[in-house]
C-alpha positions as CSV (number, residue, x, y, z in Angstrom):
1,M,-0.4,17.3,20.9
2,E,-3.3,15.4,23.0
3,R,-3.1,12.3,20.7
4,L,0.7,12.3,20.9
5,G,0.4,12.3,24.7
6,K,-2.0,9.6,24.8
7,Q,0.2,7.6,22.6
8,D,-2.7,7.2,20.0
9,P,-0.8,6.4,16.7
10,N,-4.1,5.7,14.8
11,G,-5.6,9.2,16.2
12,I,-2.4,11.0,15.0
13,Q,-2.6,9.1,11.6
14,E,-6.3,10.5,11.0
15,L,-4.9,14.1,11.1
16,F,-2.8,13.4,8.0
17,A,-3.9,13.8,4.3
18,E,-4.2,10.7,2.3
19,E,-1.1,11.6,0.3
20,I,1.9,12.9,2.3
21,D,5.5,13.9,1.6
22,W,7.4,13.1,4.6
23,Y,11.0,12.4,5.0
24,V,12.8,11.4,8.2
25,P,16.5,11.4,7.7
26,G,18.7,8.8,9.3
27,S,20.3,5.3,8.6
28,D,18.7,2.9,6.4
29,T,19.1,0.3,9.4
30,L,16.4,2.3,11.4
31,S,12.9,1.3,10.4
32,W,11.5,4.6,11.6
33,T,13.6,6.7,9.1
34,G,13.1,7.3,5.5
35,R,10.3,8.3,3.2
36,R,6.6,8.1,3.8
37,T,3.9,9.0,1.2
38,R,0.6,7.6,2.4
39,R,-1.5,8.3,5.6
40,E,-1.4,4.6,6.5
41,E,2.3,5.0,6.9
42,V,2.0,7.4,9.8
43,A,0.7,5.1,12.6
44,P,3.4,2.5,12.1
45,Y,5.9,5.3,12.3
46,F,4.7,6.5,15.8
47,S,4.2,2.8,17.1
48,T,7.9,2.0,16.1
49,M,9.3,5.4,17.2
């Protein structure tokens, strides 16, 4: 929560495993929705969101 509060997407990303199974439902036209499978996809999600 601290990293989220500081808007630190790279810090948040560090908390995730290398391989993830994360699905954000929504429209294909929204870049922050969809499936993510790698840690490197976490920071861009929080930057975009």
